[in-house]
C-alpha positions as CSV (number, residue, x, y, z in Angstrom):
1,M,-13.1,-4.4,-3.5
2,E,-13.5,-7.7,-1.7
3,P,-11.6,-8.4,1.5
4,Q,-10.0,-11.5,-0.2
5,Q,-8.7,-9.2,-2.9
6,I,-7.2,-7.0,-0.4
7,L,-5.6,-9.8,1.6
8,S,-4.3,-11.2,-1.7
9,M,-2.9,-7.8,-2.5
10,L,-1.2,-7.6,0.8
11,R,0.5,-11.1,0.4
12,R,1.8,-10.1,-3.0
13,R,2.7,-6.5,-2.6
14,G,3.2,-6.3,1.2
15,W,7.0,-6.1,0.6
16,L,6.6,-2.9,-1.5
17,I,4.4,-1.3,1.1
18,L,7.0,-2.2,3.7
19,C,9.6,-0.6,1.4
20,W,7.6,2.6,1.2
21,T,7.3,2.6,5.1
22,L,11.0,2.0,5.7
23,A,12.3,4.4,3.1
24,L,10.1,7.4,3.9
25,G,10.8,6.8,7.6
26,A,14.5,6.8,7.1
27,I,14.5,9.8,4.8
28,V,12.3,11.9,7.1
29,G,14.4,11.0,10.1
30,V,17.8,11.8,8.4
31,V,16.5,15.0,6.8
32,S,14.9,16.1,10.1
33,D,18.2,15.7,11.9
34,A,20.3,17.2,9.1
35,I,18.5,20.5,8.2
36,Q,16.8,21.5,11.4
37,T,18.7,23.7,14.0
38,P,18.4,22.3,17.6
39,V,16.0,24.1,19.8
40,Y,16.0,24.0,23.6
41,E,13.2,24.7,25.9
42,S,12.9,25.5,29.6
43,G,9.9,26.4,31.8
44,A,9.2,28.5,34.9
45,Q,6.1,27.9,36.9
46,V,3.8,30.8,38.2
47,L,1.0,30.4,40.7
48,L,-2.0,32.5,40.0
49,R,-4.1,34.2,42.9
50,P,-1.8,33.3,45.9
51,N,-3.0,34.0,49.5
52,D,-2.4,37.7,49.2
53,P,-3.9,39.9,52.1
54,T,-4.7,42.6,49.6
55,Q,-7.3,40.5,47.8
56,S,-9.9,41.9,50.0
57,L,-9.5,45.3,48.2
58,S,-10.7,43.6,45.0
59,P,-14.4,44.1,44.0
60,P,-16.6,41.0,44.7
61,A,-17.1,40.4,40.9
62,A,-13.3,40.1,40.4
63,N,-13.1,37.3,42.9
64,Q,-15.7,35.4,41.2
65,T,-14.1,35.3,37.9
66,D,-14.2,32.1,35.9
67,P,-10.9,30.2,36.5
68,T,-10.6,29.4,32.7
69,R,-11.3,32.9,31.5
70,Y,-9.0,34.3,34.3
71,A,-6.1,32.1,33.2
72,G,-6.7,33.0,29.6
73,A,-6.5,36.8,30.5
74,Q,-3.2,36.1,32.4
75,V,-1.7,34.2,29.4
76,A,-2.5,37.4,27.3
77,I,-0.9,39.6,29.9
78,I,2.3,37.4,29.9
79,R,2.5,37.7,26.1
80,S,1.9,41.4,26.2
81,L,4.5,44.0,25.0
82,A,4.6,45.5,28.5
83,V,5.7,42.3,30.1
84,A,8.1,41.7,27.1
85,R,9.8,44.9,27.9
86,G,10.4,43.9,31.5
87,A,11.7,40.5,30.4
88,S,14.0,42.2,27.9
89,A,15.4,44.3,30.7
90,G,16.4,41.1,32.6
91,I,18.1,39.5,29.7
92,R,21.9,40.0,28.9
93,G,22.1,42.2,25.7
94,H,18.5,43.4,26.1
95,P,17.1,41.7,22.9
96,S,14.0,43.2,21.1
97,P,10.7,42.8,23.1
98,A,8.9,42.0,19.9
99,A,11.4,39.3,19.0
100,L,11.3,37.8,22.5
101,L,7.5,37.1,22.0
102,G,8.3,34.7,19.3
103,H,10.3,32.6,21.8
104,V,7.9,32.3,24.6
105,R,4.7,30.2,25.0
106,V,2.4,29.6,28.1
107,V,1.1,26.2,29.2
108,T,-2.1,26.1,31.2
109,S,-3.3,23.4,33.7
110,S,-6.8,22.3,33.9
111,T,-6.3,20.9,37.3
112,S,-4.3,23.6,39.1
113,S,-3.9,27.4,39.1
114,I,-0.3,27.1,37.8
115,L,0.9,28.4,34.5
116,T,4.2,27.3,33.0
117,I,6.1,30.0,30.9
118,V,8.3,28.2,28.5
119,G,11.1,29.9,26.7
120,S,12.8,28.6,23.5
121,A,16.2,29.2,22.0
122,E,19.0,27.7,20.2
123,Q,21.2,27.6,23.2
124,P,20.1,26.0,26.7
125,A,21.2,29.0,28.8
126,Q,19.3,31.4,26.5
127,A,16.0,29.3,26.8
128,Q,16.5,29.2,30.6
129,A,17.0,33.1,30.8
130,I,14.0,33.8,28.6
131,A,11.7,31.7,30.7
132,N,12.9,33.1,34.1
133,A,12.9,36.7,32.6
134,F,9.3,36.5,31.5
135,A,8.3,34.9,34.8
136,N,9.8,37.5,36.8
137,A,8.6,40.4,34.6
138,Y,5.1,39.0,34.8
139,V,5.2,38.7,38.7
140,A,6.7,42.2,38.9
141,N,3.8,43.5,36.6
142,R,1.1,41.7,38.8
143,R,2.7,43.1,42.1
144,G,3.0,46.6,40.5
145,R,-0.6,46.6,39.6
146,A,-1.5,45.6,43.2
147,L,0.7,48.2,44.6
148,S,-0.9,50.7,42.3
149,N,-4.3,49.8,43.6
150,L,-3.2,49.9,47.2
151,R,-1.6,53.4,46.8
152,S,-4.8,54.6,45.1
153,A,-6.8,53.4,48.1
154,I,-4.3,55.2,50.5
155,D,-4.6,58.4,48.7
156,D,-8.4,58.2,48.7
157,I,-8.5,57.5,52.4
158,T,-6.0,60.4,53.1
159,H,-8.3,62.8,51.1
160,R,-11.2,61.8,53.2
161,L,-9.4,62.2,56.5
162,D,-8.4,65.7,55.5
163,V,-12.2,66.5,54.8
164,L,-13.1,64.9,58.2
165,Q,-10.5,67.1,59.9
166,T,-12.0,70.2,58.4
167,Q,-15.5,69.0,59.5
168,M,-14.3,68.5,63.1
169,T,-12.8,72.0,63.2
170,A,-15.9,73.5,61.9
171,A,-18.3,71.5,64.0
172,T,-20.7,73.8,66.2
173,T,-22.0,70.9,68.5
174,K,-20.4,68.2,70.4
175,A,-22.5,65.6,68.5
176,E,-21.2,66.7,65.2
177,R,-17.7,66.6,66.4
178,D,-18.0,63.1,67.9
179,A,-19.4,61.8,64.7
180,A,-16.7,63.2,62.6
181,A,-14.1,62.0,65.1
182,Q,-15.4,58.4,65.0
183,Q,-15.2,58.3,61.1
184,Y,-11.8,59.8,61.2
185,Q,-10.5,57.1,63.6
186,S,-12.0,54.3,61.4
187,L,-10.6,55.6,58.2
188,F,-7.2,56.2,59.9
189,S,-7.0,52.7,61.0
190,K,-7.8,51.5,57.6
191,R,-5.0,53.6,56.1
192,E,-2.6,52.2,58.6
193,E,-3.5,48.7,57.6
194,L,-3.1,49.4,53.9
195,N,0.3,50.8,54.6
196,V,1.3,47.6,56.2
197,N,-0.1,45.8,53.2
198,V,2.0,47.7,50.8
199,E,5.1,46.0,52.4
200,L,3.5,42.6,52.5
201,T,1.7,42.4,49.1
202,R,2.8,39.8,46.5
203,G,0.3,40.7,43.8
204,D,-1.8,38.3,41.6
205,A,0.9,35.9,40.9
206,E,3.9,34.2,42.6
207,L,6.9,32.5,41.2
208,V,7.0,28.9,42.4
209,G,9.5,27.2,40.2
210,E,12.4,28.7,38.3
211,A,13.4,27.4,34.9
212,G,16.3,24.9,34.9
213,L,19.0,24.4,32.3
214,P,17.7,22.0,29.6
215,S,19.9,19.0,28.9
216,A,18.5,17.9,25.5
217,P,16.8,19.8,22.6
218,V,13.2,19.4,22.1
219,S,13.6,19.5,18.2
220,P,14.6,18.1,16.0
221,K,13.5,14.6,17.2
222,P,14.7,12.1,14.5
223,K,13.0,9.2,16.1
224,R,9.7,10.8,16.3
225,D,10.0,12.2,12.9
226,A,11.1,9.0,11.4
227,A,8.0,7.3,13.1
228,L,5.8,9.9,11.5
229,G,7.5,9.4,8.2
230,A,7.1,5.8,8.4
231,T,3.4,6.1,9.2
232,A,3.1,8.4,6.2
233,G,5.0,6.0,4.0
234,L,2.7,3.1,5.1
235,L,-0.4,5.0,4.2
236,I,1.1,6.2,0.9
237,G,2.2,2.7,0.0
238,L,-1.1,1.2,1.1
239,G,-3.0,3.8,-0.9
240,I,-0.9,3.3,-4.0
241,E,-1.4,-0.4,-4.0
242,L,-5.3,-0.1,-3.4
243,L,-5.4,2.2,-6.3
244,R,-3.5,-0.2,-8.4
245,L,-5.9,-3.0,-7.2
246,K,-9.0,-0.9,-8.1
247,F,-7.9,0.7,-11.3
248,G,-4.9,-1.4,-12.6
249,D,-5.2,-3.1,-15.9
250,K,-3.2,-6.3,-15.1
251,V,-4.9,-9.4,-13.8
252,R,-3.1,-10.7,-10.7
253,T,-5.1,-13.2,-8.9
254,A,-7.2,-16.3,-9.8
255,E,-10.4,-14.4,-8.5
256,E,-9.7,-11.5,-10.8
257,L,-9.2,-14.0,-13.7
258,E,-12.5,-15.6,-13.2
259,Q,-14.3,-12.4,-12.7
260,I,-13.0,-11.0,-15.9
261,T,-13.5,-14.1,-18.0
262,T,-16.6,-15.5,-16.5
263,H,-14.9,-19.0,-17.0
264,Q,-13.6,-21.3,-14.3
265,V,-9.9,-21.1,-13.3
266,L,-8.8,-24.8,-13.8
267,A,-5.2,-24.2,-12.3
268,E,-2.9,-21.8,-10.9
269,L,0.7,-22.4,-12.1
270,P,3.2,-20.9,-9.7
271,E,6.5,-19.2,-10.8
272,D,9.2,-21.8,-11.2
273,S,12.6,-20.8,-12.7
274,T,13.5,-24.4,-13.5
275,V,10.4,-24.7,-15.8
276,S,11.6,-22.0,-18.1
277,S,15.1,-23.0,-18.2
278,A,14.6,-26.8,-18.7
279,A,15.5,-28.1,-22.1
280,T,12.8,-30.9,-21.8
281,P,9.6,-30.6,-19.8
282,D,9.8,-32.8,-16.8
283,L,7.0,-33.5,-14.1
284,K,8.9,-36.2,-12.2
285,R,10.4,-33.6,-9.9
286,A,8.1,-32.9,-6.9
287,S,7.2,-29.2,-7.0
288,A,4.1,-26.9,-6.7
289,F,4.4,-26.4,-10.6
290,S,4.2,-30.2,-11.3
291,E,1.3,-30.7,-8.9
292,A,-0.7,-27.8,-10.5
293,L,-0.2,-29.3,-13.9
294,R,-1.6,-32.6,-12.7
295,T,-4.6,-30.6,-11.3
296,L,-5.1,-29.0,-14.7
297,R,-5.1,-32.4,-16.5
298,T,-7.6,-33.9,-14.0
299,S,-9.8,-30.9,-14.4
300,L,-9.8,-31.3,-18.2
301,Q,-10.5,-34.9,-17.8
302,F,-13.6,-34.3,-15.7
303,L,-14.8,-31.8,-18.3
304,G,-14.8,-34.5,-20.9
305,M,-16.7,-37.0,-19.0
306,E,-20.0,-35.9,-20.8
307,H,-18.5,-34.5,-24.0
308,P,-15.2,-36.0,-25.1
309,V,-12.5,-33.5,-25.0
310,R,-9.7,-34.8,-27.3
311,R,-8.6,-31.7,-29.2
312,I,-7.5,-28.8,-27.0
313,V,-6.2,-25.6,-28.3
314,V,-3.9,-23.7,-25.9
315,S,-4.5,-19.9,-26.4
316,S,-3.5,-16.6,-24.9
317,A,-4.2,-12.9,-25.7
318,S,-0.6,-11.6,-26.2
319,P,2.9,-13.0,-26.6
320,G,5.1,-13.9,-23.6
321,E,2.3,-15.2,-21.3
322,G,3.7,-18.8,-21.2
323,K,1.1,-20.4,-23.5
324,T,3.7,-22.7,-25.2
325,T,5.2,-23.8,-21.8
326,V,1.7,-24.6,-20.5
327,A,0.9,-26.7,-23.7
328,A,4.1,-28.6,-23.5
329,H,3.8,-29.5,-19.9
330,L,0.2,-30.3,-20.1
331,A,1.1,-32.7,-23.0
332,V,3.8,-34.4,-20.7
333,A,1.2,-34.5,-17.9
334,Y,-1.3,-36.4,-20.1
335,A,1.6,-38.8,-21.4
336,A,2.6,-39.5,-17.7
337,A,-1.0,-40.6,-17.1
338,G,-0.6,-43.3,-19.7
339,L,-2.5,-41.5,-22.5
340,V,-1.0,-41.5,-26.0
341,T,-0.5,-37.8,-26.6
342,V,0.4,-35.6,-29.6
343,L,1.6,-32.1,-29.2
344,V,1.0,-30.1,-32.3
345,S,3.2,-26.9,-32.9
346,G,0.3,-24.9,-34.5
347,D,2.4,-21.6,-34.4
348,L,3.5,-21.7,-38.0
349,R,4.9,-18.1,-37.7
350,R,7.4,-18.6,-34.7
351,P,7.2,-22.2,-33.6
352,Q,8.6,-22.7,-30.1
353,V,7.5,-26.4,-29.3
354,E,10.6,-27.7,-31.1
355,N,13.0,-25.8,-28.8
356,L,11.5,-27.5,-25.7
357,F,11.8,-31.2,-27.1
358,G,14.8,-30.8,-29.3
359,A,13.0,-31.6,-32.5
360,P,15.3,-31.5,-35.4
361,R,15.2,-28.2,-37.5
362,T,15.3,-30.3,-40.8
363,A,11.8,-31.7,-40.0
364,L,9.2,-30.7,-42.5
365,G,6.4,-30.6,-40.1
366,L,2.8,-29.3,-40.2
367,S,3.3,-26.6,-42.8
368,T,4.6,-29.1,-45.3
369,L,1.7,-31.5,-44.6
370,L,-0.6,-28.6,-45.3
371,A,1.1,-27.2,-48.4
372,T,1.9,-30.4,-50.2
373,T,-0.7,-30.6,-53.0
374,D,0.2,-34.2,-54.4
375,L,-1.2,-35.8,-51.3
376,Y,-4.6,-34.4,-51.9
377,A,-4.7,-34.5,-55.7
378,S,-7.5,-36.6,-57.3
379,S,-8.0,-37.1,-61.1
380,A,-10.9,-39.6,-61.1
381,P,-14.0,-38.6,-63.1
382,N,-17.0,-37.5,-61.2
383,G,-19.1,-40.6,-62.3
384,E,-16.7,-43.2,-61.1
385,G,-17.7,-43.4,-57.4
386,E,-15.9,-46.6,-56.5
387,L,-12.7,-45.5,-58.1
388,L,-13.0,-42.1,-56.3
389,E,-13.5,-43.7,-52.9
390,D,-10.5,-45.9,-53.5
391,M,-8.4,-43.0,-54.5
392,R,-9.5,-41.0,-51.3
393,A,-8.6,-44.0,-49.2
394,A,-5.3,-44.2,-50.9
395,R,-4.7,-40.5,-50.3
396,R,-5.7,-40.8,-46.9
397,L,-3.2,-43.6,-46.4
398,R,-0.5,-41.7,-48.0
399,L,-1.3,-38.7,-45.7
400,A,-1.3,-40.9,-42.6
401,E,2.1,-42.4,-43.6
402,F,3.6,-39.0,-44.3
403,L,2.1,-37.7,-40.9
404,R,3.9,-40.4,-39.1
405,A,7.0,-39.6,-40.8
406,Q,6.7,-36.0,-39.7
407,T,6.0,-36.6,-36.1
408,V,8.9,-36.8,-33.7
409,N,9.2,-39.2,-30.8
410,T,10.4,-37.7,-27.5
411,A,12.2,-39.1,-24.6
412,I,8.8,-39.1,-22.7
413,N,6.9,-42.3,-23.2
414,N,3.4,-41.9,-25.0
415,L,4.3,-38.4,-26.3
416,T,5.1,-37.4,-29.9
417,V,5.6,-33.9,-31.4
418,L,4.4,-32.6,-34.7
419,P,6.7,-29.7,-35.5
420,G,5.5,-26.6,-37.1
421,G,7.9,-26.8,-40.1
422,P,9.2,-24.1,-42.3
423,P,7.1,-20.8,-41.9
424,P,4.6,-20.6,-44.9
425,P,3.5,-17.3,-46.5
426,N,-0.2,-17.9,-45.6
427,P,-0.5,-19.6,-42.1
428,A,-4.1,-18.6,-41.5
429,E,-5.4,-20.0,-44.9
430,L,-3.5,-23.3,-44.3
431,L,-4.6,-23.8,-40.8
432,G,-8.3,-23.2,-41.7
433,S,-8.3,-25.4,-44.8
434,S,-10.1,-28.9,-44.9
435,R,-6.5,-30.5,-45.0
436,M,-6.0,-29.3,-41.3
437,F,-9.3,-30.8,-40.2
438,E,-8.3,-34.1,-41.9
439,I,-4.9,-34.1,-40.2
440,L,-6.5,-33.6,-36.8
441,D,-8.8,-36.5,-37.6
442,L,-5.8,-38.8,-38.3
443,L,-3.9,-37.6,-35.3
444,E,-7.1,-38.2,-33.1
445,A,-7.3,-41.8,-34.6
446,Q,-3.6,-42.4,-33.5
447,A,-3.7,-40.7,-30.0
448,D,-5.9,-40.3,-26.9
449,I,-5.3,-36.6,-26.8
450,V,-4.2,-33.8,-29.2
451,I,-2.9,-30.5,-27.7
452,I,-2.3,-27.7,-30.1
453,D,0.0,-24.7,-29.4
454,T,-1.0,-21.6,-31.2
455,P,0.1,-18.1,-31.7
456,P,-1.4,-15.2,-29.6
457,A,-5.0,-14.9,-30.5
458,L,-5.2,-11.1,-30.5
459,V,-2.1,-10.8,-32.7
460,V,-3.1,-13.2,-35.5
461,T,-6.3,-15.2,-36.2
462,D,-4.5,-18.6,-36.4
463,A,-5.6,-19.4,-32.9
464,V,-9.2,-18.7,-33.7
465,V,-9.2,-20.7,-36.8
466,L,-7.7,-23.8,-35.0
467,A,-10.2,-23.3,-32.1
468,R,-13.1,-23.7,-34.4
469,I,-12.2,-27.2,-35.3
470,A,-11.1,-28.3,-31.8
471,D,-13.2,-29.6,-28.9
472,G,-12.4,-26.5,-26.8
473,V,-9.8,-23.8,-26.1
474,L,-7.8,-23.3,-22.9
475,I,-6.9,-19.7,-22.1
476,V,-3.6,-18.9,-20.4
477,A,-3.1,-15.6,-18.6
478,A,0.1,-14.5,-16.9
479,A,-0.3,-12.9,-13.5
480,A,0.8,-9.3,-13.4
481,Q,1.2,-9.3,-17.2
482,T,-2.0,-10.0,-19.0
483,R,-4.2,-7.0,-19.3
484,R,-7.8,-7.1,-18.3
485,R,-9.0,-5.5,-21.5
486,D,-7.1,-8.0,-23.6
487,L,-8.7,-10.9,-21.8
488,K,-12.2,-9.4,-22.3
489,R,-11.5,-9.1,-26.0
490,L,-10.3,-12.6,-26.2
491,V,-13.3,-14.3,-24.5
492,G,-15.5,-12.0,-26.5
493,L,-13.9,-13.1,-29.7
494,Y,-14.4,-16.9,-28.9
495,D,-17.9,-16.4,-27.6
496,S,-18.9,-14.6,-30.8
497,L,-17.8,-17.6,-32.8
498,D,-19.4,-20.1,-30.6
499,V,-16.0,-21.6,-29.6
500,P,-16.2,-23.5,-26.3
501,V,-13.9,-22.2,-23.7
502,L,-12.8,-25.1,-21.4
503,G,-11.5,-22.8,-18.7
504,T,-8.6,-20.6,-17.8
505,V,-5.1,-21.1,-16.4
506,L,-3.3,-18.5,-14.3
507,N,0.3,-18.8,-15.2
508,R,3.2,-17.4,-13.1
509,A,1.0,-17.0,-10.1
510,R,2.7,-15.8,-6.9
511,S,3.4,-18.6,-4.7
512,G,1.1,-18.5,-1.7
513,R,0.2,-20.8,1.1
514,R,-1.6,-23.3,-1.0
515,S,1.3,-23.8,-3.3
516,A,3.7,-24.0,-0.5
517,S,1.5,-26.8,1.0
518,Y,1.6,-28.8,-2.2
519,Y,5.2,-28.5,-2.3
520,E,5.7,-29.6,1.3
521,Y,3.3,-32.5,1.0
522,Y,4.7,-33.9,-2.2
523,A,8.3,-33.3,-1.7
524,A,10.5,-36.2,-0.5
525,P,10.7,-36.5,3.2
526,K,14.1,-35.7,4.6
527,R,15.9,-38.3,6.6
528,R,16.4,-37.5,10.3
529,A,19.6,-38.0,12.2
530,V,19.4,-41.0,14.4
531,R,20.5,-40.2,17.9
532,R,22.8,-42.7,19.6
């Protein structure tokens, strides 16, 4: 996909992407607030490895433990069942230790030796109680371990003192007794020091901040969830539109139309509600549509500078793409330029041109011209050449007079309309006959330009038949309606029959900046109020 295609898609479908964004954001926000139970959190802070006088009893390797690994080990201890049992004992109702573990988490810090023990619950006071209970239980667990180490050391020293006392009693020399007495004194001092440390020890952790009473729940967070939902909606909407752009079967922009048909886009006709609702085509009103029609007329005139283009068939792939509207307004554009123009209703099955110009329903029209045999009858013998030529000239004169009688003048100068007439049983055969070619010759002799409206080319063959006796065909495609595969079939059909395609027209194009600038430039300037 080209960047221009994506930008064009955003201009055309941006409102739908915005709808996805707002809708999903609102839904997620409302549902999040409605179905989720409020959860409160509170945290107590614990300092690891405080300045404890008993740390000197720890082995050297323990004091050199990696801080990250040590903090991870302490997190595992906090979430152990032993600490959970201690926390349960400190909470009213003594909830299950295993259940409590589901309501606590530990947050570590990369810049300090502080752990935050976070308790969560549906009530603020309960979240506070869980956090403080786990913090106290953990500190008590660490102090208990330190006291256990100290008491083990005291017991070991006491045993060694008893052994030294026995050695002093059994000593046979003064030297042996003095050596034992010296060791005894040293160990005795150490035991007294440890007894003092038992009273002073705080263990490997210290509570430095109790959990407070939370004032607001941490979940649900409707605003945050709405923002996440809106982001998801934006991505979903954008993804859908990109997939539509890549795999969609509808032509939407002039760039796509030109890429599919390989023919130049001569004009983009913007959507204009007044065009389809008007009883008679009018290009006097300044609008982007009228300026686009003038652009189309100028482009066709440039195409005819080397090879005259005086018979133009207006064609489309399927019904409802605005082909008749384009043909009628193009005829008005030529007439407004001072060119004598004839608009032929070549759709003999469902003629629509008459409705736009108010042609009388009683008019016989094109079908009658093609089906009236006495206009073309000739009874002259084959050998009488001069008489045959005279009869042909007389027949041609009768046909021209009858043709003038069937054309309908319009309220627009230089523009006449040849109605389709009553629907015949064999439209394709009549339109492909030599009589139709002769009628077009007569119309071309009377007018500067002949524009022929036709039925959809992929529905019936009438348009293809008429295109073969015209100077070229103008293909009309409707934005967001005409299928890509239908356009390819239509262009392939005309190419196979060596029918020259003059170009394409994108009808009902979404108004863009270019259309807006046309309208602003050609619109009548507003009068400004004069300040006095």
